[in-house]
N, C-alpha and C positions, 0 to 999 in steps of 0.2 A: 492535859495541857496541850495547847495547840503549838504548831511549828513556829509561829511568830514569837510566842513567849519563850520557847526554848532558845531560839536564836538571840532574842533580846537578853536573856539571862547570860548566855555565853559571851555576848558583846560586853555587858556590864562587868562580868567577872574578868574577862581578858583586859579590859580597860583598867580595872582595879589592880590587876597583877602588873600591867605595864607601868602604871604610875607608881605603884608601891615599890616594886623592885628597882625602878629607876631612881627614885628618891633615896631608898635605903642603900643601894649600892653606892650612889654618889656620896651620901653622908659618910658612910663607914670608910670608903676609900679616901675621901678628903681628910677625914680625921686621922687616919693612919699616916697619910703623907705628912700632915702637920706635926705628928709626933716625932718624925725624924728617925724612928726606930726601924732599921733596915729589915729586921726579921718580921716585925709586925706588918710592914709595908709589903713584903714578899707574900706573906700568908694572905693578907687582905686582897692583894692583886690576884692571887691564885683563886680565891673564892669569888672574886668579882667576875672573872672569866667564866667560871663554872655557873654562877647564878645567871649571867646573861644568856648562856647557852640553854640552861634548863628552864628558866622562867620567862625572861624577857623575849627571847626569840619566838617561842610559840605564841605569845601574846601579840607580838608585832605582826605575825603572819595571820592570826585569827581576826584581828581588828578590821582590816579592810574587807575580808570575806563576809563577816557578819554585818558590818556596817553597810556594805552595798546591798546585801540581802534585805536588811531592814528598810533601807530606802526604797527598794523595789516593792517589798510586801506592803509597806505603809502607803505607797503611792505618792511619795514626795517627788517633786520635780528634780531633774538632774541639773539644777541651777540653784542659785541662792546659797543658803547656809550649807547644804551638803557639799557643794563645790568648794566653798571656803574651808570647810572641815577637812576635806580630802587634800587640798593644797597645803594646809598647815601640817597635816599628818605626813605628807611627802617631805616637807621641810624638816620636820623632826627626824624622819628616816634618813634624810640626806646628812644630817648631823650625826646620827647614831652609827651609820656604817663606818665612818672613819674612827669613831670612838671605839668600836670593837677592835679594829686593827691596833689602835693606840694601847688599849688595855692588854692585848696579847704581848705587844712589844714591851710595855712597862713591866708586865709579869716576868718576862724573860730577863730584862735588865735587873730587876730586883732579885731574881734567883741567882744571877751571876754575881752580883754584889754581895749577897748573903753568903754564897759559897766561898767567897774570897775574904769574908769579914772586912769588906771594903765599903766606903760610902757609895751612895748612889751617884751615877754619872750625871753630868750636866744634861746629857741627852734625855735621861729619865725625867728630869725636872722640866725640860722643854716640852716633852710629850704631856706631862701632867698639866701644864698651863694650857696647852691646846685642848686637852680633854675637858678641862674645866670650862673654857670659853665656848666650846661646842655644846656643852650641856645647857647653857643659858637659853639660847634660842629654841632648842629642842623642848626643854621643860616649859618655857613660856608658850610655845606653840601648842603644846598638849593641853595646857590650862585653858587656852581659848577654844580648843576643840571640845573639851568638856563643857564649856559654857554653851557652845553652839549645839551640842547634842542635847543638853538639858533645855535650853531656851528656845531652840528652833526658830530664830527670828525670821520674820517675813522678808 
């Protein structure tokens, strides 16, 4: 197997992990929040932070490295769809970075509420709304990045 195919395989796998963990984390966290069960919300937030650290973060780091390598090795110009894909990836990243902070804060707030057998604070729900709304442009941007990677429009 040549180097290009190894890099392409790593790129596809990391894109799959990035999208899969992103959608999975969002779904389970959103459903736990909707349940209103503070213990379930605490546990889900704890797992969300761990999953982002173990799976999403390495994929986020690997994507631009392998993507730029593929662009270079395939001889694509540094204009057109590769630039659009990189800009959308940066947009998704700009949404994801505050999401990480929000997830850690929501985990801590859920831990405190669960330890006191208290309801979640209004701050938790404020963070949860921001977390949700930051996810929409990030997810939408990554869907377009997938389309650009597959379609490679002129």
